[in-house]
N, CA, C, O and the ligand as a Tripos MOL2 file, in Angstrom:
@<TRIPOS>MOLECULE
protein
  301   299    76     0     0
PROTEIN
NO_CHARGES

@<TRIPOS>ATOM
      1 N           2.0950   49.7880   10.5030 N.3       1 MET1
      2 CA          1.7020   48.3960   10.3270 C.3       1 MET1
      3 C           2.2270   47.8770    8.9930 C.2       1 MET1
      4 O           2.1200   48.5590    7.9730 O.2       1 MET1
      5 N           2.7910   46.6810    8.9980 N.am      2 ALA2
      6 CA          3.3010   46.0960    7.7630 C.3       2 ALA2
      7 C           2.1490   45.6560    6.8640 C.2       2 ALA2
      8 O           1.2030   44.9990    7.3000 O.2       2 ALA2
      9 N           2.2670   46.0480    5.5720 N.am      3 VAL3
     10 CA          1.2110   45.7260    4.6050 C.3       3 VAL3
     11 C           1.8570   45.0230    3.4100 C.2       3 VAL3
     12 O           2.9160   45.4550    2.9550 O.2       3 VAL3
     13 N           1.2480   43.9500    2.8860 N.am      4 PRO4
     14 CA          1.8030   43.2820    1.6990 C.3       4 PRO4
     15 C           1.9180   44.2520    0.5350 C.2       4 PRO4
     16 O           1.0010   45.0370    0.2970 O.2       4 PRO4
     17 N           3.0380   44.2130   -0.2030 N.am      5 LYS5
     18 CA          3.2810   45.1640   -1.2880 C.3       5 LYS5
     19 C           2.3210   44.9430   -2.4450 C.2       5 LYS5
     20 O           1.8040   45.9060   -3.0130 O.2       5 LYS5
     21 N           2.0710   43.6660   -2.8100 N.am      6 ARG6
     22 CA          1.1270   43.3690   -3.8890 C.3       6 ARG6
     23 C           0.3670   42.0940   -3.5620 C.2       6 ARG6
     24 O           0.8090   41.2780   -2.7530 O.2       6 ARG6
     25 N          -0.7880   41.9340   -4.2070 N.am      7 LYS7
     26 CA         -1.6310   40.7840   -3.8960 C.3       7 LYS7
     27 C          -1.0040   39.4910   -4.4240 C.2       7 LYS7
     28 O          -0.2560   39.5010   -5.4020 O.2       7 LYS7
     29 N          -1.3230   38.3830   -3.7590 N.am      8 VAL8
     30 CA         -0.8250   37.0750   -4.1910 C.3       8 VAL8
     31 C          -1.6240   36.6610   -5.4230 C.2       8 VAL8
     32 O          -2.8540   36.6240   -5.3860 O.2       8 VAL8
     33 N          -0.9250   36.3510   -6.5130 N.am      9 THR9
     34 CA         -1.6170   35.9740   -7.7500 C.3       9 THR9
     35 C          -2.2160   34.5640   -7.6130 C.2       9 THR9
     36 O          -1.7450   33.7690   -6.8000 O.2       9 THR9
     37 N          -3.2440   34.2580   -8.4010 N.am     10 PRO10
     38 CA         -3.8330   32.9170   -8.3440 C.3      10 PRO10
     39 C          -2.8230   31.8000   -8.5520 C.2      10 PRO10
     40 O          -2.9250   30.7480   -7.9210 O.2      10 PRO10
     41 N          -1.8480   32.0170   -9.4280 N.am     11 VAL11
     42 CA         -0.8340   30.9840   -9.7000 C.3      11 VAL11
     43 C           0.0160   30.7610   -8.4540 C.2      11 VAL11
     44 O           0.2750   29.6180   -8.0760 O.2      11 VAL11
     45 N           0.4510   31.8390   -7.8180 N.am     12 ARG12
     46 CA          1.2880   31.7370   -6.6170 C.3      12 ARG12
     47 C           0.5180   31.0380   -5.4920 C.2      12 ARG12
     48 O           1.0600   30.2120   -4.7590 O.2      12 ARG12
     49 N          -0.7510   31.3960   -5.3850 N.am     13 GLN13
     50 CA         -1.6050   30.7730   -4.3590 C.3      13 GLN13
     51 C          -1.7580   29.2720   -4.6390 C.2      13 GLN13
     52 O          -1.7020   28.4520   -3.7220 O.2      13 GLN13
     53 N          -1.9540   28.9210   -5.9320 N.am     14 GLY14
     54 CA         -2.0790   27.5160   -6.3030 C.3      14 GLY14
     55 C          -0.8150   26.7500   -6.0490 C.2      14 GLY14
     56 O          -0.8530   25.6140   -5.5760 O.2      14 GLY14
     57 N           0.3380   27.3780   -6.3680 N.am     15 ASN15
     58 CA          1.6320   26.7240   -6.1120 C.3      15 ASN15
     59 C           1.8200   26.4510   -4.6260 C.2      15 ASN15
     60 O           2.3090   25.3870   -4.2460 O.2      15 ASN15
     61 N           1.4310   27.4100   -3.7830 N.am     16 ARG16
     62 CA          1.5790   27.2310   -2.3420 C.3      16 ARG16
     63 C           0.6940   26.0810   -1.8650 C.2      16 ARG16
     64 O           1.1030   25.2780   -1.0260 O.2      16 ARG16
     65 N          -0.5210   26.0090   -2.4080 N.am     17 ARG17
     66 CA         -1.4790   24.9970   -1.9520 C.3      17 ARG17
     67 C          -1.2520   23.6210   -2.5880 C.2      17 ARG17
     68 O          -1.9460   22.6620   -2.2490 O.2      17 ARG17
     69 N          -0.2860   23.5210   -3.5050 N.am     18 SER18
     70 CA         -0.0470   22.2460   -4.1790 C.3      18 SER18
     71 C           0.4420   21.1740   -3.2170 C.2      18 SER18
     72 O           0.4080   19.9890   -3.5480 O.2      18 SER18
     73 N           0.9030   21.5750   -2.0140 N.am     19 HIS19
     74 CA          1.4120   20.6060   -1.0340 C.3      19 HIS19
     75 C           0.3980   20.3010    0.0520 C.2      19 HIS19
     76 O           0.7020   19.5640    0.9890 O.2      19 HIS19
     77 N          -0.8190   20.8630   -0.0580 N.am     20 LEU20
     78 CA         -1.7810   20.7510    1.0320 C.3      20 LEU20
     79 C          -2.7420   19.5740    0.8820 C.2      20 LEU20
     80 O          -3.5760   19.3550    1.7600 O.2      20 LEU20
     81 N          -2.6490   18.8230   -0.1910 N.am     21 ALA21
     82 CA         -3.5950   17.7240   -0.4130 C.3      21 ALA21
     83 C          -3.4670   16.6790    0.7010 C.2      21 ALA21
     84 O          -2.3590   16.3860    1.1500 O.2      21 ALA21
     85 N          -4.5960   16.1200    1.1460 N.am     22 LEU22
     86 CA         -4.5980   15.1070    2.1980 C.3      22 LEU22
     87 C          -4.1990   13.7570    1.6010 C.2      22 LEU22
     88 O          -4.5630   13.4210    0.4740 O.2      22 LEU22
     89 N          -3.4400   12.9970    2.3920 N.am     23 LYS23
     90 CA         -3.0520   11.6570    1.9540 C.3      23 LYS23
     91 C          -4.1350   10.6620    2.3300 C.2      23 LYS23
     92 O          -4.8320   10.8340    3.3300 O.2      23 LYS23
     93 N          -4.2700    9.6280    1.5280 N.am     24 GLU24
     94 CA         -5.2220    8.5690    1.8240 C.3      24 GLU24
     95 C          -4.7480    7.7950    3.0630 C.2      24 GLU24
     96 O          -3.5500    7.5720    3.2390 O.2      24 GLU24
     97 N          -5.7020    7.3860    3.9220 N.am     25 LYS25
     98 CA         -5.3440    6.6680    5.1400 C.3      25 LYS25
     99 C          -4.7460    5.3070    4.7990 C.2      25 LYS25
    100 O          -5.2680    4.5820    3.9530 O.2      25 LYS25
    101 N          -3.6500    4.9740    5.4660 N.am     26 GLN26
    102 CA         -3.0170    3.6690    5.2870 C.3      26 GLN26
    103 C          -3.6550    2.7170    6.2970 C.2      26 GLN26
    104 O          -3.6420    2.9910    7.4970 O.2      26 GLN26
    105 N          -4.2120    1.6030    5.8230 N.am     27 LEU27
    106 CA         -4.8660    0.6560    6.7120 C.3      27 LEU27
    107 C          -4.1140   -0.6770    6.6910 C.2      27 LEU27
    108 O          -3.5580   -1.0700    5.6660 O.2      27 LEU27
    109 N          -4.1060   -1.3590    7.8270 N.am     28 VAL28
    110 CA         -3.5050   -2.6870    7.9260 C.3      28 VAL28
    111 C          -4.5720   -3.6740    8.3880 C.2      28 VAL28
    112 O          -5.5790   -3.2850    8.9800 O.2      28 VAL28
    113 N          -4.3400   -4.9620    8.1090 N.am     29 GLU29
    114 CA         -5.2940   -5.9840    8.4960 C.3      29 GLU29
    115 C          -5.0600   -6.4070    9.9410 C.2      29 GLU29
    116 O          -3.9180   -6.6390   10.3390 O.2      29 GLU29
    117 N          -6.1360   -6.5110   10.7370 N.am     30 CYS30
    118 CA         -6.0330   -6.9770   12.1250 C.3      30 CYS30
    119 C          -5.6880   -8.4590   12.1180 C.2      30 CYS30
    120 O          -6.2660   -9.2390   11.3610 O.2      30 CYS30
    121 N          -4.7240   -8.8460   12.9850 N.am     31 LYS31
    122 CA         -4.2980  -10.2400   13.0260 C.3      31 LYS31
    123 C          -5.3730  -11.1460   13.6210 C.2      31 LYS31
    124 O          -5.4320  -12.3320   13.2990 O.2      31 LYS31
    125 N          -6.2300  -10.5870   14.4950 N.am     32 GLN32
    126 CA         -7.2540  -11.3720   15.1720 C.3      32 GLN32
    127 C          -8.4930  -11.5590   14.3070 C.2      32 GLN32
    128 O          -8.8910  -12.6850   14.0110 O.2      32 GLN32
    129 N          -9.1130  -10.4190   13.8960 N.am     33 CYS33
    130 CA        -10.4160  -10.4900   13.2240 C.3      33 CYS33
    131 C         -10.3240  -10.2170   11.7240 C.2      33 CYS33
    132 O         -11.3290  -10.2980   11.0180 O.2      33 CYS33
    133 N          -9.1170   -9.8910   11.2320 N.am     34 HIS34
    134 CA         -8.8690   -9.6810    9.7980 C.3      34 HIS34
    135 C          -9.6710   -8.5170    9.2300 C.2      34 HIS34
    136 O          -9.9470   -8.4900    8.0300 O.2      34 HIS34
    137 N         -10.0500   -7.5550   10.0680 N.am     35 GLN35
    138 CA        -10.6940   -6.3270    9.5850 C.3      35 GLN35
    139 C          -9.5970   -5.2910    9.3330 C.2      35 GLN35
    140 O          -8.5220   -5.3610    9.9300 O.2      35 GLN35
    141 N          -9.8730   -4.3250    8.4420 N.am     36 LEU36
    142 CA         -8.9180   -3.2590    8.2010 C.3      36 LEU36
    143 C          -8.9380   -2.2770    9.3710 C.2      36 LEU36
    144 O         -10.0090   -1.8690    9.8190 O.2      36 LEU36
    145 N          -7.7640   -1.8990    9.8650 N.am     37 THR37
    146 CA         -7.6720   -0.9990   11.0070 C.3      37 THR37
    147 C          -6.4620   -0.0880   10.8500 C.2      37 THR37
    148 O          -5.5870   -0.3530   10.0250 O.2      37 THR37
    149 N          -6.4090    0.9780   11.6340 N.am     38 LEU38
    150 CA         -5.2920    1.9120   11.5490 C.3      38 LEU38
    151 C          -4.0230    1.2560   12.1150 C.2      38 LEU38
    152 O          -4.0990    0.5220   13.1010 O.2      38 LEU38
    153 N          -2.8510    1.5150   11.4960 N.am     39 PRO39
    154 CA         -1.6220    0.9450   12.0270 C.3      39 PRO39
    155 C          -1.2250    1.5790   13.3520 C.2      39 PRO39
    156 O          -1.4960    2.7590   13.5770 O.2      39 PRO39
    157 N          -0.5930    0.8230   14.2250 N.am     40 HIS40
    158 CA         -0.1140    1.2750   15.5380 C.3      40 HIS40
    159 C          -1.2570    1.7320   16.4390 C.2      40 HIS40
    160 O          -1.0560    2.5700   17.3180 O.2      40 HIS40
    161 N          -2.4690    1.1810   16.2240 N.am     41 ARG41
    162 CA         -3.6300    1.4640   17.0720 C.3      41 ARG41
    163 C          -4.2930    0.1360   17.4110 C.2      41 ARG41
    164 O          -4.2170   -0.8220   16.6420 O.2      41 ARG41
    165 N          -4.9530    0.0870   18.5900 N.am     42 ALA42
    166 CA         -5.7360   -1.1000   18.9260 C.3      42 ALA42
    167 C          -6.9030   -1.2140   17.9370 C.2      42 ALA42
    168 O          -7.4740   -0.2020   17.5290 O.2      42 ALA42
    169 N          -7.2520   -2.4350   17.5590 N.am     43 CYS43
    170 CA         -8.3490   -2.6700   16.6230 C.3      43 CYS43
    171 C          -9.6560   -2.2180   17.2660 C.2      43 CYS43
    172 O          -9.9410   -2.5680   18.4110 O.2      43 CYS43
    173 N         -10.4610   -1.4280   16.5200 N.am     44 THR44
    174 CA        -11.7080   -0.9190   17.0800 C.3      44 THR44
    175 C         -12.8310   -1.9520   16.9950 C.2      44 THR44
    176 O         -13.8910   -1.7590   17.5900 O.2      44 THR44
    177 N         -12.6070   -3.0530   16.2590 N.am     45 VAL45
    178 CA        -13.6390   -4.0860   16.1260 C.3      45 VAL45
    179 C         -13.5150   -5.1150   17.2420 C.2      45 VAL45
    180 O         -14.4990   -5.4320   17.9100 O.2      45 VAL45
    181 N         -12.2910   -5.6450   17.4470 N.am     46 CYS46
    182 CA        -12.1080   -6.7010   18.4560 C.3      46 CYS46
    183 C         -11.3040   -6.2190   19.6600 C.2      46 CYS46
    184 O         -11.2330   -6.9370   20.6570 O.2      46 CYS46
    185 N         -10.6960   -5.0330   19.6090 N.am     47 GLY47
    186 CA         -9.9650   -4.4840   20.7430 C.3      47 GLY47
    187 C          -8.6190   -5.1240   20.9990 C.2      47 GLY47
    188 O          -8.1130   -5.0550   22.1190 O.2      47 GLY47
    189 N          -8.0210   -5.7480   19.9930 N.am     48 SER48
    190 CA         -6.7380   -6.3990   20.2080 C.3      48 SER48
    191 C          -5.6020   -5.5580   19.6360 C.2      48 SER48
    192 O          -5.7920   -4.7880   18.6940 O.2      48 SER48
    193 N          -4.4180   -5.7200   20.2220 N.am     49 TYR49
    194 CA         -3.2190   -5.0640   19.7050 C.3      49 TYR49
    195 C          -2.0410   -5.9880   19.9430 C.2      49 TYR49
    196 O          -1.8400   -6.4760   21.0550 O.2      49 TYR49
    197 N          -1.2720   -6.2250   18.9130 N.am     50 ASN50
    198 CA         -0.0730   -7.0550   18.9990 C.3      50 ASN50
    199 C          -0.4020   -8.4500   19.5360 C.2      50 ASN50
    200 O           0.3600   -9.0110   20.3250 O.2      50 ASN50
    201 N          -1.5270   -9.0020   19.1120 N.am     51 GLY51
    202 CA         -1.8620  -10.3880   19.4580 C.3      51 GLY51
    203 C          -2.5840  -10.5790   20.7800 C.2      51 GLY51
    204 O          -2.8990  -11.7130   21.1390 O.2      51 GLY51
    205 N          -2.8600   -9.4910   21.5270 N.am     52 ARG52
    206 CA         -3.6020   -9.6640   22.7750 C.3      52 ARG52
    207 C          -4.6720   -8.5880   22.8960 C.2      52 ARG52
    208 O          -4.5530   -7.5110   22.3120 O.2      52 ARG52
    209 N          -5.7300   -8.8930   23.6690 N.am     53 VAL53
    210 CA         -6.8660   -7.9760   23.8000 C.3      53 VAL53
    211 C          -6.5130   -6.8920   24.8210 C.2      53 VAL53
    212 O          -6.1690   -7.1970   25.9630 O.2      53 VAL53
    213 N          -6.6010   -5.6200   24.4030 N.am     54 VAL54
    214 CA         -6.2570   -4.5050   25.2840 C.3      54 VAL54
    215 C          -7.4490   -3.5900   25.5520 C.2      54 VAL54
    216 O          -7.3960   -2.7580   26.4570 O.2      54 VAL54
    217 N          -8.5350   -3.7370   24.7660 N.am     55 LEU55
    218 CA         -9.7200   -2.8940   24.9630 C.3      55 LEU55
    219 C         -10.9320   -3.7740   25.2420 C.2      55 LEU55
    220 O         -11.0710   -4.8510   24.6640 O.2      55 LEU55
    221 N         -11.8100   -3.3110   26.1310 N.am     56 ASP56
    222 CA        -13.0330   -4.0310   26.4740 C.3      56 ASP56
    223 C         -14.1660   -3.5170   25.5720 C.2      56 ASP56
    224 O         -14.9980   -2.7130   25.9940 O.2      56 ASP56
    225 N         -14.1770   -4.0020   24.3160 N.am     57 ILE57
    226 CA        -15.1380   -3.5120   23.3310 C.3      57 ILE57
    227 C         -16.5570   -3.9180   23.7150 C.2      57 ILE57
    228 O         -17.4740   -3.1000   23.6510 O.2      57 ILE57
    229 N         -16.7440   -5.1910   24.1190 N.am     58 GLU58
    230 CA        -18.0960   -5.6680   24.4740 C.3      58 GLU58
    231 C         -18.6460   -4.8880   25.6540 C.2      58 GLU58
    232 O         -19.7990   -4.4550   25.6400 O.2      58 GLU58
    233 N         -17.8210   -4.7100   26.6740 N.am     59 GLY59
    234 CA        -18.2560   -3.9590   27.8610 C.3      59 GLY59
    235 C         -18.6120   -2.5300   27.5180 C.2      59 GLY59
    236 O         -19.5640   -1.9670   28.0590 O.2      59 GLY59
    237 N         -17.8430   -1.9480   26.6160 N.am     60 LYS60
    238 CA        -18.0900   -0.5610   26.2380 C.3      60 LYS60
    239 C         -19.4370   -0.4240   25.5260 C.2      60 LYS60
    240 O         -20.2140    0.4810   25.8320 O.2      60 LYS60
    241 N         -19.7170   -1.3370   24.5610 N.am     61 THR61
    242 CA        -20.9900   -1.2720   23.8560 C.3      61 THR61
    243 C         -22.1540   -1.5460   24.8010 C.2      61 THR61
    244 O         -23.2320   -0.9650   24.6690 O.2      61 THR61
    245 N         -21.9120   -2.4560   25.7710 N.am     62 GLN62
    246 CA        -22.9520   -2.7650   26.7610 C.3      62 GLN62
    247 C         -23.2570   -1.5240   27.6100 C.2      62 GLN62
    248 O         -24.4200   -1.1700   27.8040 O.2      62 GLN62
    249 N         -22.2040   -0.8670   28.1140 N.am     63 ARG63
    250 CA        -22.3870    0.3290   28.9450 C.3      63 ARG63
    251 C         -23.0770    1.4360   28.1520 C.2      63 ARG63
    252 O         -23.9190    2.1590   28.6850 O.2      63 ARG63
    253 N         -22.7130    1.5630   26.8730 N.am     64 LYS64
    254 CA        -23.3010    2.5740   26.0080 C.3      64 LYS64
    255 C         -24.8020    2.3170   25.8470 C.2      64 LYS64
    256 O         -25.6050    3.2480   25.9070 O.2      64 LYS64
    257 N         -25.1780    1.0340   25.6410 N.am     65 ALA65
    258 CA        -26.5860    0.6660   25.4780 C.3      65 ALA65
    259 C         -27.3590    0.9500   26.7520 C.2      65 ALA65
    260 O         -28.4760    1.4650   26.7080 O.2      65 ALA65
    261 N         -26.7500    0.6060   27.9120 N.am     66 GLU66
    262 CA        -27.4060    0.8600   29.1950 C.3      66 GLU66
    263 C         -27.6490    2.3500   29.4070 C.2      66 GLU66
    264 O         -28.7100    2.7620   29.8760 O.2      66 GLU66
    265 N         -26.6410    3.1500   29.0500 N.am     67 LYS67
    266 CA        -26.7370    4.5920   29.2070 C.3      67 LYS67
    267 C         -27.8570    5.1560   28.3220 C.2      67 LYS67
    268 O         -28.6250    6.0180   28.7470 O.2      67 LYS67
    269 N         -27.9340    4.6490   27.0760 N.am     68 ALA68
    270 CA        -28.9630    5.1210   26.1390 C.3      68 ALA68
    271 C         -30.3580    4.7600   26.6550 C.2      68 ALA68
    272 O         -31.3040    5.5400   26.5460 O.2      68 ALA68
    273 N         -30.4550    3.5360   27.2260 N.am     69 GLN69
    274 CA        -31.7500    3.0900   27.7560 C.3      69 GLN69
    275 C         -32.1660    3.9510   28.9590 C.2      69 GLN69
    276 O         -33.3330    4.3160   29.1030 O.2      69 GLN69
    277 N         -31.1920    4.2660   29.8100 N.am     70 LYS70
    278 CA        -31.4340    5.0870   30.9880 C.3      70 LYS70
    279 C         -31.9390    6.4810   30.5720 C.2      70 LYS70
    280 O         -32.8710    7.0260   31.1630 O.2      70 LYS70
    281 N         -31.2940    7.0340   29.5400 N.am     71 ALA71
    282 CA        -31.6950    8.3440   29.0540 C.3      71 ALA71
    283 C         -33.0930    8.3080   28.4570 C.2      71 ALA71
    284 O         -33.8520    9.2710   28.5670 O.2      71 ALA71
    285 N         -33.4240    7.1870   27.8230 N.am     72 LYS72
    286 CA        -34.7370    7.0220   27.2330 C.3      72 LYS72
    287 C         -35.8330    6.9500   28.3160 C.2      72 LYS72
    288 O         -36.9250    7.4990   28.1650 O.2      72 LYS72
    289 N         -35.4930    6.2500   29.4110 N.am     73 GLU73
    290 CA        -36.4600    6.1200   30.5190 C.3      73 GLU73
    291 C         -36.7390    7.4360   31.1950 C.2      73 GLU73
    292 O         -37.8460    7.6570   31.6860 O.2      73 GLU73
    293 N         -35.7640    8.3110   31.2320 N.am     74 GLN74
    294 CA        -35.9320    9.6010   31.9180 C.3      74 GLN74
    295 C         -36.8570   10.5280   31.1470 C.2      74 GLN74
    296 O         -37.4110   11.4610   31.7280 O.2      74 GLN74
    297 N         -37.0370   10.2940   29.8570 N.am     75 GLN75
    298 CA        -37.8910   11.1910   29.0590 C.3      75 GLN75
    299 C         -39.3790   10.9790   29.3180 C.2      75 GLN75
    300 O         -40.2130   11.6590   28.7200 O.2      75 GLN75
    301 ZN         -9.5600   -6.8770   15.2220 Zn       76 ZN76
@<TRIPOS>BOND
     1     1     2 1
     2     2     3 1
     3     3     4 2
     4     3     5 am
     5     5     6 1
     6     6     7 1
     7     7     8 2
     8     7     9 am
     9     9    10 1
    10    10    11 1
    11    11    12 2
    12    11    13 am
    13    13    14 1
    14    14    15 1
    15    15    16 2
    16    15    17 am
    17    17    18 1
    18    18    19 1
    19    19    20 2
    20    19    21 am
    21    21    22 1
    22    22    23 1
    23    23    24 2
    24    23    25 am
    25    25    26 1
    26    26    27 1
    27    27    28 2
    28    27    29 am
    29    29    30 1
    30    30    31 1
    31    31    32 2
    32    31    33 am
    33    33    34 1
    34    34    35 1
    35    35    36 2
    36    35    37 am
    37    37    38 1
    38    38    39 1
    39    39    40 2
    40    39    41 am
    41    41    42 1
    42    42    43 1
    43    43    44 2
    44    43    45 am
    45    45    46 1
    46    46    47 1
    47    47    48 2
    48    47    49 am
    49    49    50 1
    50    50    51 1
    51    51    52 2
    52    51    53 am
    53    53    54 1
    54    54    55 1
    55    55    56 2
    56    55    57 am
    57    57    58 1
    58    58    59 1
    59    59    60 2
    60    59    61 am
    61    61    62 1
    62    62    63 1
    63    63    64 2
    64    63    65 am
    65    65    66 1
    66    66    67 1
    67    67    68 2
    68    67    69 am
    69    69    70 1
    70    70    71 1
    71    71    72 2
    72    71    73 am
    73    73    74 1
    74    74    75 1
    75    75    76 2
    76    75    77 am
    77    77    78 1
    78    78    79 1
    79    79    80 2
    80    79    81 am
    81    81    82 1
    82    82    83 1
    83    83    84 2
    84    83    85 am
    85    85    86 1
    86    86    87 1
    87    87    88 2
    88    87    89 am
    89    89    90 1
    90    90    91 1
    91    91    92 2
    92    91    93 am
    93    93    94 1
    94    94    95 1
    95    95    96 2
    96    95    97 am
    97    97    98 1
    98    98    99 1
    99    99   100 2
   100    99   101 am
   101   101   102 1
   102   102   103 1
   103   103   104 2
   104   103   105 am
   105   105   106 1
   106   106   107 1
   107   107   108 2
   108   107   109 am
   109   109   110 1
   110   110   111 1
   111   111   112 2
   112   111   113 am
   113   113   114 1
   114   114   115 1
   115   115   116 2
   116   115   117 am
   117   117   118 1
   118   118   119 1
   119   119   120 2
   120   119   121 am
   121   121   122 1
   122   122   123 1
   123   123   124 2
   124   123   125 am
   125   125   126 1
   126   126   127 1
   127   127   128 2
   128   127   129 am
   129   129   130 1
   130   130   131 1
   131   131   132 2
   132   131   133 am
   133   133   134 1
   134   134   135 1
   135   135   136 2
   136   135   137 am
   137   137   138 1
   138   138   139 1
   139   139   140 2
   140   139   141 am
   141   141   142 1
   142   142   143 1
   143   143   144 2
   144   143   145 am
   145   145   146 1
   146   146   147 1
   147   147   148 2
   148   147   149 am
   149   149   150 1
   150   150   151 1
   151   151   152 2
   152   151   153 am
   153   153   154 1
   154   154   155 1
   155   155   156 2
   156   155   157 am
   157   157   158 1
   158   158   159 1
   159   159   160 2
   160   159   161 am
   161   161   162 1
   162   162   163 1
   163   163   164 2
   164   163   165 am
   165   165   166 1
   166   166   167 1
   167   167   168 2
   168   167   169 am
   169   169   170 1
   170   170   171 1
   171   171   172 2
   172   171   173 am
   173   173   174 1
   174   174   175 1
   175   175   176 2
   176   175   177 am
   177   177   178 1
   178   178   179 1
   179   179   180 2
   180   179   181 am
   181   181   182 1
   182   182   183 1
   183   183   184 2
   184   183   185 am
   185   185   186 1
   186   186   187 1
   187   187   188 2
   188   187   189 am
   189   189   190 1
   190   190   191 1
   191   191   192 2
   192   191   193 am
   193   193   194 1
   194   194   195 1
   195   195   196 2
   196   195   197 am
   197   197   198 1
   198   198   199 1
   199   199   200 2
   200   199   201 am
   201   201   202 1
   202   202   203 1
   203   203   204 2
   204   203   205 am
   205   205   206 1
   206   206   207 1
   207   207   208 2
   208   207   209 am
   209   209   210 1
   210   210   211 1
   211   211   212 2
   212   211   213 am
   213   213   214 1
   214   214   215 1
   215   215   216 2
   216   215   217 am
   217   217   218 1
   218   218   219 1
   219   219   220 2
   220   219   221 am
   221   221   222 1
   222   222   223 1
   223   223   224 2
   224   223   225 am
   225   225   226 1
   226   226   227 1
   227   227   228 2
   228   227   229 am
   229   229   230 1
   230   230   231 1
   231   231   232 2
   232   231   233 am
   233   233   234 1
   234   234   235 1
   235   235   236 2
   236   235   237 am
   237   237   238 1
   238   238   239 1
   239   239   240 2
   240   239   241 am
   241   241   242 1
   242   242   243 1
   243   243   244 2
   244   243   245 am
   245   245   246 1
   246   246   247 1
   247   247   248 2
   248   247   249 am
   249   249   250 1
   250   250   251 1
   251   251   252 2
   252   251   253 am
   253   253   254 1
   254   254   255 1
   255   255   256 2
   256   255   257 am
   257   257   258 1
   258   258   259 1
   259   259   260 2
   260   259   261 am
   261   261   262 1
   262   262   263 1
   263   263   264 2
   264   263   265 am
   265   265   266 1
   266   266   267 1
   267   267   268 2
   268   267   269 am
   269   269   270 1
   270   270   271 1
   271   271   272 2
   272   271   273 am
   273   273   274 1
   274   274   275 1
   275   275   276 2
   276   275   277 am
   277   277   278 1
   278   278   279 1
   279   279   280 2
   280   279   281 am
   281   281   282 1
   282   282   283 1
   283   283   284 2
   284   283   285 am
   285   285   286 1
   286   286   287 1
   287   287   288 2
   288   287   289 am
   289   289   290 1
   290   290   291 1
   291   291   292 2
   292   291   293 am
   293   293   294 1
   294   294   295 1
   295   295   296 2
   296   295   297 am
   297   297   298 1
   298   298   299 1
   299   299   300 2
@<TRIPOS>SUBSTRUCTURE
     1 MET1         2 RESIDUE 1 A MET
     2 ALA2         6 RESIDUE 1 A ALA
     3 VAL3        10 RESIDUE 1 A VAL
     4 PRO4        14 RESIDUE 1 A PRO
     5 LYS5        18 RESIDUE 1 A LYS
     6 ARG6        22 RESIDUE 1 A ARG
     7 LYS7        26 RESIDUE 1 A LYS
     8 VAL8        30 RESIDUE 1 A VAL
     9 THR9        34 RESIDUE 1 A THR
    10 PRO10       38 RESIDUE 1 A PRO
    11 VAL11       42 RESIDUE 1 A VAL
    12 ARG12       46 RESIDUE 1 A ARG
    13 GLN13       50 RESIDUE 1 A GLN
    14 GLY14       54 RESIDUE 1 A GLY
    15 ASN15       58 RESIDUE 1 A ASN
    16 ARG16       62 RESIDUE 1 A ARG
    17 ARG17       66 RESIDUE 1 A ARG
    18 SER18       70 RESIDUE 1 A SER
    19 HIS19       74 RESIDUE 1 A HIS
    20 LEU20       78 RESIDUE 1 A LEU
    21 ALA21       82 RESIDUE 1 A ALA
    22 LEU22       86 RESIDUE 1 A LEU
    23 LYS23       90 RESIDUE 1 A LYS
    24 GLU24       94 RESIDUE 1 A GLU
    25 LYS25       98 RESIDUE 1 A LYS
    26 GLN26      102 RESIDUE 1 A GLN
    27 LEU27      106 RESIDUE 1 A LEU
    28 VAL28      110 RESIDUE 1 A VAL
    29 GLU29      114 RESIDUE 1 A GLU
    30 CYS30      118 RESIDUE 1 A CYS
    31 LYS31      122 RESIDUE 1 A LYS
    32 GLN32      126 RESIDUE 1 A GLN
    33 CYS33      130 RESIDUE 1 A CYS
    34 HIS34      134 RESIDUE 1 A HIS
    35 GLN35      138 RESIDUE 1 A GLN
    36 LEU36      142 RESIDUE 1 A LEU
    37 THR37      146 RESIDUE 1 A THR
    38 LEU38      150 RESIDUE 1 A LEU
    39 PRO39      154 RESIDUE 1 A PRO
    40 HIS40      158 RESIDUE 1 A HIS
    41 ARG41      162 RESIDUE 1 A ARG
    42 ALA42      166 RESIDUE 1 A ALA
    43 CYS43      170 RESIDUE 1 A CYS
    44 THR44      174 RESIDUE 1 A THR
    45 VAL45      178 RESIDUE 1 A VAL
    46 CYS46      182 RESIDUE 1 A CYS
    47 GLY47      186 RESIDUE 1 A GLY
    48 SER48      190 RESIDUE 1 A SER
    49 TYR49      194 RESIDUE 1 A TYR
    50 ASN50      198 RESIDUE 1 A ASN
    51 GLY51      202 RESIDUE 1 A GLY
    52 ARG52      206 RESIDUE 1 A ARG
    53 VAL53      210 RESIDUE 1 A VAL
    54 VAL54      214 RESIDUE 1 A VAL
    55 LEU55      218 RESIDUE 1 A LEU
    56 ASP56      222 RESIDUE 1 A ASP
    57 ILE57      226 RESIDUE 1 A ILE
    58 GLU58      230 RESIDUE 1 A GLU
    59 GLY59      234 RESIDUE 1 A GLY
    60 LYS60      238 RESIDUE 1 A LYS
    61 THR61      242 RESIDUE 1 A THR
    62 GLN62      246 RESIDUE 1 A GLN
    63 ARG63      250 RESIDUE 1 A ARG
    64 LYS64      254 RESIDUE 1 A LYS
    65 ALA65      258 RESIDUE 1 A ALA
    66 GLU66      262 RESIDUE 1 A GLU
    67 LYS67      266 RESIDUE 1 A LYS
    68 ALA68      270 RESIDUE 1 A ALA
    69 GLN69      274 RESIDUE 1 A GLN
    70 LYS70      278 RESIDUE 1 A LYS
    71 ALA71      282 RESIDUE 1 A ALA
    72 LYS72      286 RESIDUE 1 A LYS
    73 GLU73      290 RESIDUE 1 A GLU
    74 GLN74      294 RESIDUE 1 A GLN
    75 GLN75      298 RESIDUE 1 A GLN
    76 ZN76       301 GROUP 0 **** ****
């Protein structure tokens, strides 16, 4: 079995990890509701992308509320 010849020193380990830092998320302003949102994604607040609505945000929250109420009634 292959075994490392010597242990990795703290400096070498630090040098290797110097490239592992996470980058801050880049956010863009939604053209419809002017909220900050991820680029190249539909807006999670109003559900629009490229000037038109592509997600049914209201319906989704409504269905979620109905589901929660149903679960509450079953208890
Ligand atoms: Zn929006």
